N, C-alpha and C positions, 0 to 999 in steps of 0.2 A: 440541465446546466443552463445558467443564464448566458444569453448571447452577448449581453452588454457588460461583460466582466471589466472591460477597460474603463467604462464610465464609473462603475463602482470602485474600481481600484484607485481612482484618482483621490478618493477620500482618505486613503491610507498612505499616500506618497507625497513627500514634501519637496523633493528634488526636482528643479525645473526641467532638467533634461528628461527625467522619467515621465513627467506630466506630458511634455511635448511628444515623447515617444508613444505614450498611450493615446494621445489624440491624433497624431499624424500617421503613426505606423512606422515600421522600420525602413531605413534607406540603405542599410549596409548589413553585411553578414554579422558584424559585431552587434549592431542594434537588434537584429532578429533574435540573436542568443540572449540578449538582455531582456527582451520582451518576453521570451520563453521563461526566464527566471522570474520575472514580474508575475506571469501567469502561475507559476508554481507557488509563489509566495501568496498570491490571491486564494489558491486552492486551499493552502494551509490555514489562512485566516478564516476562510469560510467553512472549514472542516470538511472539505470534499476530498474524499480518498480515492486514489486510483486503484483499479483492481489489481489483485495479486497476479503476476505472470504465471502461465502455465508451467507446470514442472516438466521439463524436457530432459531431465537427467536420466541417464541409462549407463549400465556398466558394460564392460567388454564381455564379462561372463554372460549376461543376458543376450547381447548381440551374438555372441558365438553359439549359444543354444539355439537361437532362432535360425541361424544360417545352417546348422546341422540338420534341422528338420525340413528344410527346403530341398 
């Protein structure tokens, strides 16, 4: 993944506040969340997909069977 995503993202952003945020970084919690949204948008534009989360689902029946065998 490109470490300079902020510089590349400037080509796709026209809002002055977003450009400032990309150049200077966040100064508040709200700006940090906005920067995260811009990163998400950048990944979508570039076709970068995040890996699927692990399947952590289990049922009570499976858990109950495991505890009986212990």
